[in-house]
Structure formats: structure tokens, C-alpha cells
N, C-alpha and C positions, 0 to 999 in steps of 0.2 A: 353679204355672203361672198366668200371667195370662190372663184371659178375653179371647180374640181379638175379641170382639164390639164392645168399646168402647161409646161412647155412641150411641144411636139415638133418633130421635123416635118417637112413637106411630104405629101403622099408620094410614094415611089422611091424615097431615099432609103438606103440600107442602114441598118443599125450600126452602133459603134464598132462592132466586130467585123463590119463589112459583109454582113450576110442578111438575108431576108427572113431567116428562120427556117423552119422545117419545110415550108410549102413552096417558096419561090427560090430562084437562083439569081445571083447577081450577074449582071452583064459586065462587059469590060469596063464601062464607065461608072460602075457602082449603081446601076439602075436595077430595080427589081423587075424580074420577068413575070409573066403571067403565071399564076398558080395552076398547076396541072389538074387540080380538083375543082376549084370554083371559077377560075378564069380571071380573078382580080389580081391587081398588082399590089404587093406589100400587105397581103391579107393578114399575115401573122402579126405584124407590127400594129396594124389597124385594130385587130381583135384585142390585143393587150391594152391599147388606148381606150377602147370601148369598155373593157372590163373595169378599168380604173374609174371611168365615169359611172358605170353601173353600181360599183361598190361604194361610191360616194352617197348613194341613195337619194341623190338630188333629182328633181324633176328636170326633164322628162325621161332621163336615162334609167334611173333606178327601178321604177316600176316595170320597165320592159326588159329587165335582165333575162328572165327565163325565155322570153320570145327571141331575144337577140342570140342567146347561146344556142337555142334550138335551131335557128336559121344557120348559124355558123357550122354547127355539127353536121347538119344534113347536107350542107354544101361541101363538107370535107369528110366523105364517108370512111376514110382511113382512120378517123377518130371516133367512129360510132361505138357506143357501149354495146354490151352483150345483147341487148334487146333489138339490135339492128336498126335503131332509130324510131321504134314504135312510140316511146314516151314523147320524144321530140315532135313527131308527127301529130300525136294526140294533142299536145299543147298548142301547136300552131293551128290545128283544126279548130280547137276550142276558141282560140283568139280570133280567128277569121270569122267564125260563126257567131260569137257572142261578146267579143271585145275583152277588155281587161277583167271585168267581173267574172266572165266564164273561166278565165285563167286562174283567178283567185279561188274560185270554187273547186277547180280541178286540183290545185295545189293543196287546198285545205283537206280534200279527201285523201290525197296521198300522205299528207302529214298525219292524219288520223289513223291511216292504215299502218303507219310506221310506229304508232304508239305502243307502249308495253301493255296497254289496256285492251288492245284488240287481239282476240284469239283466232288462230287459224288463218291470219292474213286477210280476213274479210274486210272490205272497204265500205264505209257508209256511202250510199248513193250508187253503188254498183260499179265503180271504177276498178280496174285491175290493181292489184297490190302495188305495182311499181308506178302507179299514176297514169298509165296509158289507157285513157278512156276510149280512144279511137285510134285507128290506123294500125294495120298489121306490120309486123317487122318485115325486113327484107325477106321475101318468100324464097324458099329453096328454088334454085335454078334461075333466080332473077338477081342480077347484079345491081348494086346501088348505083344511081346515076352519077356521072362525073361530067361536070361542065354543063353548058347549055342554059345557064341561069340568066334570065333577063335582068335581074337585080342581084348584086352581090354587096358585100360589106364596103366595097369601094364606092358605090353609088350612095350608100347610106352615110358614109363618112363625108361625102362631098369634098371639101378641101382638106380632109384628113383630121378635122377637129370635131366631127359629129355635131354641127351646130344645133342648138336647141330648137330654133325655128323650123318647123316642118319635120322634126325628128320622128314623132309618132306616125306620120303619114309615110315616111320613107321606110320605117320598120314594117308597117302593114304591107307595103308593096314588096318588101324583101320576103316576108312570110308567104305572100301569095305566089311570088315567082318561084320560091323554093318548093312549095307543094305542087305547083303546076308541073314541075319536072318529075317529082316523085310520084305523081298520080293522085287519085282521089284519096282524101283523108278520112272519110267516114266509112264505116262498115265493119 
């Protein structure tokens, strides 16, 4: 099987256009500065590389797509959907509490709720229609956290290539570090 990662530059290098994307700014020597939201260098480029791996559906990246995207979104609150991160927090909470099987059950309930056969938005198993089984959205008067994450996409990427060895453990640490900053995920 071919390696789905393809060719990537070293971590911290700017893209072909000489920019780090929306989150980082290039220094004078073309180095990526720390992201103002998550604190990682080159997070935008790393995220696109991770998405390419996720979409290959190859182990170990593909099965952890939802967890990885949830971590990235919660560490970049400027990108949060209208629910304020509730669905992402619910998914991470399910993952930390019950592993991949719990995530698959949560996603299954969300898909069932999105079916044309479900009337009134009721979800089998009691999850909210948007799939957010746990975790309130950003509460009024509370700002989404920015920075302070012990693990970011930069640590998960290691050398910028997201090596398969230890990837699930690094993603678990990323999820835990993300929810540590956001606060309790259940309730």
C-alpha cells in the first residue's frame, strides 16, 4: 500500500505562497510564528496534512478523523460552529470515556437523527439532534479558551508527518489536553 502522506515540508516552513495560512504569521526568515489561538507553529499547514491522511481512511489516521477535527476546532475557537463547540466537546468526551466504540455510537445516533425517517429531530439513544451528547456550548458570559493547551497539533505531528507509530496515543493526549482547558465535558 502506498503511503498516503505524500511529500510534506518540514514543520515550521511556510507554504508556497510564503504564508502560514489564516492562523500564523511568517517571520522575516519565512518561519511560522506561534498561532494566537492554539500556540502551535504552522498549525494550518499541519491540519491540512492531517486531513489528507484522515481522508485516505488508512489506519491509524482515518478512524480518528472526528476526534482530530474536534481537537483542532476547539483549539481554534474562531472556527467554532454555531453550537459553540458542544458537538466537538461531546465527541471528545465520548472518546476519552469510551474510546473509538463510543465515538462510533455517538456518530451513529447523529446519522440516525439526520435521517429522513426520523420525525421531529428525535435521536435514538437520547443524544441531541446535532450529535452533541455531552458538553454545553460556550455559555453566555464565558469566552472560548485561547491557548494554554499542553498538547497541540504540533506535538501530534511530531516531525510534521504524523507518524503512525504512537498516533492514537498522541491523539488521546491531544483530546485530554483540549478538554482540560475547556473544562469538564460531561453534564
